[in-house]
Wavefront OBJ file of the C-alpha trace (Angstrom):
o trace
v 15.427 -0.627 -14.984
v 14.703 -2.961 -12.086
v 16.397 -1.564 -8.969
v 18.320 -3.760 -6.554
v 15.788 -3.203 -3.748
v 12.946 -4.319 -6.027
v 14.842 -7.480 -6.937
v 15.595 -8.229 -3.281
v 11.926 -7.879 -2.318
v 10.959 -10.135 -5.230
v 13.541 -12.761 -4.236
v 12.268 -12.756 -0.653
v 8.610 -12.955 -1.701
v 9.477 -15.868 -4.008
v 11.246 -17.642 -1.148
v 8.183 -17.084 1.104
v 5.806 -18.149 -1.691
v 4.033 -14.789 -1.884
v 2.641 -14.462 -5.402
v 3.845 -11.274 -7.057
v 5.125 -9.670 -10.211
v 7.816 -7.079 -10.797
v 7.656 -4.205 -13.212
v 8.908 -0.834 -14.271
v 6.957 2.376 -13.923
v 7.334 6.025 -14.783
v 10.157 8.245 -13.501
v 12.752 5.472 -13.216
v 10.592 3.485 -10.762
v 10.500 -0.262 -10.408
v 8.059 -2.150 -8.249
v 6.905 -5.411 -6.778
v 3.151 -5.919 -7.076
v 1.276 -8.396 -4.882
v -2.436 -8.901 -4.547
v -4.399 -10.253 -1.633
v -7.814 -11.059 -0.275
v -8.373 -10.411 3.390
v -11.242 -11.676 5.494
v -13.317 -8.633 4.525
v -11.538 -6.764 1.742
v -11.012 -8.535 -1.594
v -8.872 -7.985 -4.674
v -6.411 -5.521 -3.151
v -3.262 -4.733 -5.148
v -0.235 -3.515 -3.181
v 2.895 -2.101 -4.796
v 6.353 -1.703 -3.289
v 8.034 1.091 -5.288
v 11.746 1.815 -5.517
v 13.161 4.785 -7.402
v 16.864 4.209 -6.815
v 19.309 1.653 -5.529
v 18.799 3.048 -2.042
v 16.517 1.022 0.162
v 13.722 3.563 0.561
v 10.511 1.842 -0.429
v 7.121 3.479 -0.997
v 4.295 1.037 -0.310
v 0.988 1.950 -1.953
v -2.531 0.603 -2.283
v -4.369 2.741 -4.789
v -8.107 3.033 -5.314
v -8.962 1.569 -1.904
v -12.693 1.048 -1.777
v -12.878 0.823 -5.563
v -14.549 4.171 -6.205
v -13.848 7.846 -6.588
v -14.980 9.875 -3.591
v -17.984 11.982 -4.639
v -17.334 15.702 -4.169
v -20.340 16.045 -1.848
v -18.912 13.303 0.440
v -15.278 14.476 0.526
v -15.459 16.382 3.798
v -17.119 13.465 5.596
v -14.718 10.954 4.062
v -11.702 13.095 4.994
v -12.919 13.167 8.609
v -13.167 9.376 8.576
v -9.728 9.007 6.960
v -8.243 11.338 9.565
v -9.710 9.117 12.277
v -8.184 6.067 10.610
v -4.820 7.850 10.421
v -4.988 8.443 14.171
v -6.016 4.848 14.809
v -3.478 3.103 12.575
v -0.108 4.749 13.030
v 1.655 2.586 10.457
v -0.301 3.686 7.413
v -1.681 6.886 5.926
v -5.114 7.079 4.310
v -5.580 9.954 1.873
v -7.594 11.142 -1.097
v -5.271 11.569 -4.080
v -5.686 13.920 -7.044
v -7.772 11.369 -8.982
v -10.332 11.494 -6.160
v -9.674 7.925 -5.054
v -8.448 6.732 -1.670
v -4.825 5.705 -1.376
v -3.253 3.877 1.557
v 0.458 4.550 1.988
v 3.490 3.511 3.996
v 7.163 4.406 3.549
v 10.277 2.507 4.569
v 13.277 4.778 5.151
v 16.624 4.750 3.404
v 18.203 3.329 6.542
v 16.432 0.006 5.977
v 19.167 -2.630 6.158
v 19.394 -4.459 2.809
v 19.440 -7.865 4.508
v 16.181 -7.028 6.354
v 14.299 -5.459 3.442
v 12.398 -8.553 2.316
v 11.221 -9.463 5.799
v 10.216 -5.864 6.519
v 8.158 -5.730 3.313
v 6.515 -9.051 4.190
v 5.604 -7.656 7.605
v 4.157 -4.506 5.998
v 2.205 -6.725 3.577
v 0.663 -8.721 6.444
v -0.014 -5.596 8.515
v -1.765 -3.955 5.544
v -4.082 -6.963 5.200
v -5.084 -6.680 8.864
v -5.513 -2.900 8.786
v -7.435 -2.808 5.508
v -9.773 -5.558 6.693
v -10.604 -3.426 9.712
v -10.784 -0.140 7.798
v -12.817 -1.321 4.798
v -16.300 -1.273 6.400
v -15.563 2.134 7.926
v -14.500 3.564 4.556
v -17.506 2.021 2.777
v -19.881 3.569 5.301
v -18.214 6.971 4.797
v -18.377 6.636 1.009
v -21.951 5.450 0.727
v -23.523 6.560 4.038
l 1 2 3 4 5 6 7 8 9 10 11 12 13 14 15 16 17 18 19 20 21 22 23 24 25 26 27 28 29 30 31 32 33 34 35 36 37 38 39 40 41 42 43 44 45 46 47 48 49 50 51 52 53 54 55 56 57 58 59 60 61 62 63 64 65 66 67 68 69 70 71 72 73 74 75 76 77 78 79 80 81 82 83 84 85 86 87 88 89 90 91 92 93 94 95 96 97 98 99 100 101 102 103 104 105 106 107 108 109 110 111 112 113 114 115 116 117 118 119 120 121 122 123 124 125 126 127 128 129 130 131 132 133 134 135 136 137 138 139 140 141 142 143 144
């Protein structure tokens, strides 16, 4: 089932000519998926997840950096991610259970429906800027 919030984001992205797809995921989720190339980072896929007809949206970039964090580097990488979390207050960098790096942002349920598309566009643009800046830092932490 495609939730209303997902459809509204898709409609707005279409209007703003942001290439995207919509889909359905597990646990009654629907999502808008948009890819981008920044100045530094390339081939990033961002998803805007909705799990209900409320307007709480989970924004996720999975597998940032394109590799699983080696066990022997996890402590160093976590220190770097913590520094990035302090530096960029709008997003959260974390290592997920698969061992890859995820970058996350959440819009609250109080997001006004008529502002949802523009807010997601702003998050999309902000992610591009942040990930461009963070990518070399993460790569250095991953590969020394």
